[in-house]
Each structure stands twice: as C-alpha cells, then as structure tokens.
N, C-alpha and C positions, 0 to 999 in steps of 0.2 A: 462561550459564544465569541469572545474576542479572538480566541485561537482559531476557531472555525472561520471567522470573518477574514483573518489574515490569510488563511489557506485559500479562501475563495478569491481574494484579490490577487494572490499569486497565480491563480489559474487564468487570469486575464492574459498573461504572457502567452499561454498555449492556445488561446481562443476558446477555452472551455467555460469562460465566464465573461461578463462585461462589467466594467467599473460602475457605470450608472445603474445598471440592474441590481448590482450588489448593494450599493449605497442606499438606493430607494427602498430596497427590501429591508435592510437592517433598521432603517428609520421607522418601520412599522412594528419592530419587535419591542416588546416590554422587557426592560433590563431584568435579567434573572428569571424570566418566565420561558422555559424551554418550549412549552406548548404553543406560545405565541410565535416562537421561532419557526416551528413546524407549519403553523398556519400561514405565516408570511411567505415562507419559501415555496410552499405548495401553490399558493396563489400566483406567485411570479412564474413558477415552472409551468403551470397550466396555461397562463397567458402566452408565454414564449413558445410552448409546444404547439398551440393553436396557430401561431404565426408560421412556425416551421411546417406544419401540415399543409397549410394553405399555399406556401411557397412550392412545396412538392407537387401539390394538386395542379398548380398553374405552370408547372414545368421548370421552375427555377431551382435546379438541383443543388448548386453550390450554396445559394442562400438558405435552402431548406436544410441541408446537412449541417451548416454552421449553426443555425438556430436550434435544431434538434439536439445538437451536442450540448449547448448551454442549458437547454431544458433538462436534459439528463443529469447534468451536474447539480442543478437546483433540486431536482427530485431526490437525489442522493443525500442532499443536506437534510431532507425531512426524515429519511430512513434512520439517520443517526440518532434522532431524539424522540423516536416513536414512543418510548417508554414513558415519556412525560405527558403523553396525550391521554384524553379520557378513555379512548378505546385503542390501546397500544397495538394490539395484534391486527386490528382492522386498518389502522393508519399505516403500519409497516407493510402490510400486504398490498394496500392500495398504492402507496407511493413507490414501493419497489417494482410493482408491475408497471407503473407509468414510467419509471426509470428505464426499465428494460425495453419498453416499446420505443422510447426516444433513442436510446443508445444503439439498439440493433438496427433501427431505420437509418441512423447516422452511418453506421458501418457499411450498410448496403449501398449508400450513396457515395462512398469514397471512390476515387478514380481506380484504386487498386484494392478492392474489398478484401478483408482477411478471410482465411479459411477457418470456419468453425471447427473446433476440436472437441472430442470426447476422449480424454486421456485415461487409459486403463488404470484402475486403482482399487485393489482389494475387493474384487467382486462387483465393483460398480465403475463409474467414470468420474473424472473431474472435468467441468466445462472450461473451455478456453478458446483462444483465437491465435492464428498464425498469420502475422503480417509479413509477407515476403517482400524483401527489398527489390526495387526495380533492377532490370538488367539480367544478363545471362551469367551462368556459372555459379559456383558455390561461394558463399559469403559467411562472414562472421554472424553469429546469432546470439542475441541477448535474451535470456530468460529472466522474467521479472516477477518478484515475490512481493505481494502486497502486505499491508499491516493488518491489525486486528479488526478494523472496521472499514477499510478503504474499498471503494468501488473500482471496477476495472477501468472506468473512465478517468480515474485519478492517475493511472499509469500511462494510458494512451488516450488522448494526447498527453504530452508531458515529456518525460524521459524516453518514452517509447517512440514518439515522433522525432525527438532529438536523435535517437539511434538510427531511425530509418533514413533521415537525410544524410547521415554519415555512412550509409551503405550496409547497415546491419539488418538482418531479419530480426523479428521480434516475436516472442512467445509470451502471452499473457494468459493467466488461468486463475480460477478460484479454487483454493485449496480447502482442506477441512476447516470448518468454522467460519469460512469467508463467503459472504454474499450468497450466490445460488446454492452452494454446498450446504450452507446453514439454513437459509430461509425456505428453500424448496426441497431439499433432500434430508434435512435434519442431521447432517454430519458435523460433529463438534470439532474443536481444536484437538490437536495432539502435540506432545512435546517433541517427539522424535521425527523431525521433519526430513530426515534422510529417506524415510519411507514415502515421502511426498515428492521431493525434488528428484530423486532417482527415476521414478516412473515418468516424470516430465522430460528429463534428459533422454530417456529411452525413446519417448514419443518424438521428441524434437529430431533425433538422429535419423528417424524414418521419413522425415519431411524432405521434399525436393529443395535443393539449393543450400542445404545446411552443411557447412564445413565442420567435420567432427573435431578438427584441431583448432578451431577458433570459437569456442563457446565462452560466453561471458555471463555473469550473474549480477543483477541489481536487486537489492532488497531495501524496503522502506519501513520506518517505524518499528512495530513489533517484529516485522520481518528481519530486523537487526538482531534478533535472537534466532529465528528459524533458519536463516541463511548460514550463519556460522555453525550451527548445529549440523546442518546438512553437509557443509563443507568438510566437517571432521571425517565424514564417510565417503562422500562423493567427490572424486578427484579428477573429473573430466573437464572441469572449468579451467580456462587459462588465466582468468582474472575475475575479480568480484569487487563491487562497490557496496559497502554496508552503510546505510543512511537512516538512522544513526546506530552505532554499535550498542548492543545490549548484552549484559552479563547475566542479570537476574531479573526477570520480569516482575516477580512478586514484590520487589523493593518499592515500586510505585504504588502497589496496593497497600502495603504496610504504612507508607508515608502519609496516606490519606486517612488513616484510622485515628480517631480521638483516643485519649488514654484508656478509657474504660473498656471498650471492645478490644483494644490492643492487649490489655492484661488478661481478658477472658480468652482470647485466642491463645496466648502463651500458656495459659493454664489448661487448655484443651477442653474447656467447658462449651460444648457444641450448642446446646439449647440457649444458654445465657448469652452467648456470642450472637447468635441469630436474632434473639430478642433485642439486643443492644443495637444492632444494625437497623432494625425496624423502627427504632426510636430516634434515629439520626434525623437532622434537618432534611427536608424533602430533596433539595438539590444534591446533597451528598448521597442520600439513599438511591436516588435515580441514577447517579453516576455509577454506583456499584451494581445496580440492576442491569444497566446497559452493558457494562464491561463483563458481567458474569455470564450473560446469556450464551456466548459462543463456547464456553467451557463445558456446558451440558451437565453440570453438577446439580444435585438435588437441593442444595442450600448454600448460603453465603459461606458458612464454615467449610464446607466441602470444597467450594471454589477456591478459597484461600489455600487450602492444603494442596489442591491440584496446581495452582499457580506456582507454588514452591518448586515444583518439578521442572519448571522452565528456567534452566540455569546452564550457562556455559562454565564447566569446570576447568581447572588447569589441564586435566587429562584430556578433555575434548579439545581444547585450544591447541594443545601440542600436536594433535593429529592433522591440523589444517595445513595443507601444503600449497594451496592456491594463493597467489599474490592478491592481497586485499588492500583496498582503500577504505578507511573508516572515517566518516564524517563526524565532526564534533562541533556543534554550534553553541554560541553563547545562549544562555536562557533556555537550555534544554529542559523543558518542563516536566518530563516524565522519567527520564533516565539520566539525570545529571551525574556527571563523572564516570558513567559507565562506558562511553566510547573509549576514553583513555585507558580504562582498566582492561577492556577487551584487547586494545592495541598492545598493551604491555604483556598480556598473556600469550599472544601469538608469537611463535619463534621464527616463522618463515618470513618471506618478503612481505613488507607491509608499508602503508603510508598513513599517517595520522594527519588529517586535513582539518584545520580549524576554520569555522565560519563566524565572523564577529559582528557585533552590533554596529561598529563603525562602518562596516560594509553594507549595512542594511540586510544582514544575512542571519540575524538572531532568531531563535525559536526552534521548536521541535521540527526537525527535518527542513530547516531553513525555508519556510513557505514562501517568502517574498523575494527570494534571490534565485529564481529558477534558471536564469541565464548564466549567472556566475557558477551555480552548482553544476549545470550541464557542461560547461567548459572544463571544469576540474575533473569531473567524473569521466567524461569521454576522452579527454587527453590521456588520463591514466589507462583506460580500457584500450585505446588505440595503440598505446605504446606496448601493450602486451599481446594483443591479437593481430597487430599489423594495421598500419594506417589505412583508412577506408575512404577519406575524402578525395575526390577526383583531382583536386589541384595538387595534392601531394605526390601523385603518381603511385605506382605499385610498390608495396613493401611486403615483407614476410615476417612472421613472428620470430624466425631465427635471426633475421637481421636486426630486429629490435633488441633481442636478448644479447646479441654480441656487441651492441653499440656501447 
C-alpha cells in the first residue's frame, strides 16, 4: 500500500490525482487491510466522479474532464486489490466498469480526443487509442507498453502527455492479460510479446500522420520484460525506453516464497506446493492470487512454472538492435539488479540511467520523479528520432546520428 500511495502521489504531477484527495483517502485505510483500501478509494472515486458528472452536465467541460480523470485513477486503485474483498469478482467488475466510464468520458472531453483502436490480433482485436499530435504532416510516434496490472490512464496522462507536448503521436493499448483484454475478453499473458507488439506496429503504420522512420517505444514495469523480448524480433523502432529493465520475471515470484514452498517447488511436488501457498499469511496469499490471475494457469504451481518462461536470455538480448535506455532506480522492489543485467547483455547502442534516492527518484519505476524521468527519457528519444519541440527547430534522425 505504501508503494501504491507513492505512485498515486506521483500522478499529481500529471493531473491524474490530487494530493489532498490522496492523503485523506489513505487516512481512512486500515494499515495492512487491503479490503479497507478498496473501500476507501471507491468512496473517494464515487464522490469525485459525481462532481465530474455534475460539471459536465452544467457545461463545464474542462472542470469535468479533469475531475473524471482523477476519478478514473482512483477506481483503478480499487481494481488492483479486488482479490482482498469479500466478493472479489463483483468488486473487480463494478470498479473496472466505473473506471472505464470515467476514463472514456474524460477522453471524449479532450480538445483533441483520441481515435479508438481495435488492433487485429490472432482472430480477435486488442483495444487501444491513437492520440494524434496537433499540426499537419507526419510525426514521430510513441508506442506505449504497460505493466502487469497498469491501467491505460497510468500511461496517458503521464509519459503519453509528455510525448504529445513534444510533438509525438501516441499509441496506448491493452495487450494480453492487461485490463480489458483480461477482464472483458479473458485473454491471459503470453511470454512471446513479439506477437503482440508487431501487430501494434503494423496498425500504427496505417494511421494518418505516423512517420514510419520515427517510431519509438516506451515500456513500464513488467513491460520491461515484454519490450526487450519484442525488440529481439521487431526492428522497426528507432529508440526505446525500458522503465525498468527485467531479465527474469519469476525471480520476484521466487523471492517472495518462504522456505517450505520454495523447497516443494524445487522438488516438483505440485499438490504439496499448492497446499503450502494456501497456508501462507493472508496478505502474502492475496499477493500471489492477484499476480497469478493474468497468467491464466489452473494453480499456483502451474503459474510459477509459466512465469519461469518470461526470461530474456543472452541469445535474445543479442538480437536487439534498437538503441535502448534502461532505467535503474534505487530501491527497485521487484526486479532489483535486473536493469543492470539487461544493460550488460545488450550488445548494441544502450544507456544505463540511474535514478537515486538523493534525487527523490527511488522506487519501482521512480514513481515520485515523473518530471525528472520525462526529461531523461524524452531527451534520449528526441536524440534518436529527431528533435520535436518547436523551440529547437526542425531536425532529422540522420542529423542526430551524425552528430
């Protein structure tokens, strides 16, 4: 809950949360009680959403959209902990529907609303949005890959809006195991994300205003595994930011195991391992339940085996030709040490960027240093796809490469 609170306070910078609303909400949370977290945030979200709806009804468009965005963010905080509630499926369904209502109303109230996308994907589609940058002509385009449980509203606003003000088009989507693909279509995670990102690139190149020579990629949290995996096969990106780098997803799973189930897992004792997980303290068991859901496996044992497949091997890393920036913060709670390991494995052009506690940038994906991170990320991207801010004047990727 401390980690989620830090992330919420970081969203104040983007307008997706407010400091007072955040602090008064967590004041109502019982420490260690995730169900009370869900109740507190749903109450705040409902109150804020009602204000937003009233603003829109009275014709106050800007006030309405700003308020509905905050409400969407607060509802998303409920979805994350639904497994801790007495009726988890009903809680998840209710709060996710409320999130979608607020999020999509917010999008419709923007000055330049995004184009909804249904990206072709293996006999179905992946939902997404295309945020076209203002102005005429083709522009660089940023494709954004979310983490294991992030909402689309965690990407835009955020680094999505940071990209837009710099002149980038932005593509945001829900991939397998993420948000609408999981909750509404029942499509679980998959390790081979080249089969996800390549259809997104294909779809992006069919959109108006997309310069095929100026594609960039941003990936956050567990996207720090999916994006490098995709980049090993998909070479149309000119630059990528990996926030934070991940080599082996299951290390975080194994690190959370007490000795007994760890030994049972190593011994391959499926039934005894599942029984040992069921005996764990409630907060640990709920964490595993929450994390296991998107993998779509029938038991915890099977989920651990599946998570072991999510690994960037030296052979995969050697295939990455896209210039990459890999963020590496102090106090990386899930994948400590892995950003540097990924950096060391990649042979091509790369940058290893530290975020420190002294800068106020510690923690998984540096949640409370959004301005600092945006500066570092987009300076790197701009230097590879061509400067986009109007004050700098026109530039070309070739000129940057030659400098």
